[in-house]
N, C-alpha and C positions, 0 to 999 in steps of 0.2 A: 434637462441638459446637464445640470450639476451631478445628478445621480449617475448618468452615463460616464461622465468624467471620473467619478470616484470608482465606479465598477471597473472601468478599463485600467485605472491605475492599480487597483487591487489585483486584477488578473495579471498585469505585467510584473508586479512585485512577487506574486506567487509563482509565476513561471520562472523568474530569475532565481528564486529560492529553491525551486525544485531541480534546477540544473546542477549536475555534479560539478564541484569545483575542479579546475584542472590542477595537475601536479604542481606546477610552478606557483600557483596561488596558495596552495596548502603549505608548501615548503617555505614557511615564513622566514626561517633563519638561513635559507639558501645553502644548506649543507648537502643537498642531493638526496635527502631522505625525508619522509613524513613521519613524525613521531606520533604517539598516541594523543598527545595534547593538540598537536597541529591537526590531526584527523578529526577532532571534535567539530570542526567547521563543516564537515561532510558527514551528517548523522548516519547514513547507510554504511559508510566505510568504518566509522568509529564503532558502530554497533558490533561488528564482527572483526575488529582489528586483529585479534589474536589468530583467527582463522586465516586471514589474508597474509599475516607475517610468516611466510613459509619457513624462512631460515631462523626464526625465533630470536632475532637480534633486537627486537622491540622497536624496529623501524621498518617502514615500507619503502622499498626501492621503487624506482619508476616502473620496473617490470611487475613487481607485486601489486602496485597501485593499478596498473592497466588490467591485470588479472582480476582485481577486485571490482573494477568498473564493469568488466565483462560478466562477472558473476552476478552483480546487481542487475544488469540488463536482462540476463536470463531469468532471474527471480521475478522481475517486473513482468516479463512475458508470461511466465507460469501463472502469476497472480491474475493477469488479464484473462488468460484462457480459463482459469478456474471461475472467475467472475462470470464469464460468458456461459459456462456450463451450468452454473447455479441459476442464472437468469433464464436459461432455456428450460431447465427443469421446473422452475416456478411457473413459467409461461405455459408449459404443457398442462399444468393442472388448472383447468378452466375455472374452478370455483375460487381460486386465489386472485384477488385484485392486484396484479403486479404493478400497476401504475402507481400505487401508493407505497411500494416497498423499494428501498435502496439496498444494493448489495455491494459490499466492499470486501476484497480478499487480500490477505497479506500472509505470506509463508504458510499457506494451508489453513489459516484461521479466517473464517467468514463472519462478517458482521451484517446482520439484517437490521434495518431500521425503517421506520415509517408507521403507517396507520392502516388498520383493517377494521371492518365493522363487527367482527365477532371473535371471541377468544379461541375457538377451535381453528380459525383460519391462521392465527398467529402460530399456534402449536403445529399445525399441519405444515406450514412454511418452514419451520425449524426442522421438522423430521425429514421433509423432502431435501432440504439443504444438506443435512447430515449424511444422507444416502448418496450424495454425489461423489464420484471418484475424485480423490485428491483433497477432500475436506477432512482436516484433522480435528477442528473444533468449530462450534457454532456459537456465536454470541447473538442471541435473539433479543433484540431491543425493539421489537414490533409492539406498538401500543394499540390497544383496542379503543376505538373511538366510535361510539354508537351513533348511528344515523338518526337524525331528527325529522 
């Protein structure tokens, strides 16, 4: 019971952390703009702050912030679609045990992690992933774990 309580608490805090902060929350000094320092509370906004600051005044207006949120949503959808394409490509290769491989995509970079029983399977999974449309880089962290 205690484990379930801890897990549900962790999931709730992770979900709250993953939610983008609203403009009013980020605008801590209430000047109607979000500065680079204020944006640090929203890592996805802070990461590309300069790109979102269209008028180059070093502040995000509410409109620029809304555009940034929309851009981040589109990026997340592209990442999810890329993850699905990579998983489908790996699943189509019958010799690769996909149940032991996790796939994560972020801005065209794909990380593979997990375990396979032979080195050639890890290498083949990396090559298949690199061939998927939209993949810019593969981080193959698949570990070989020999069956006993």
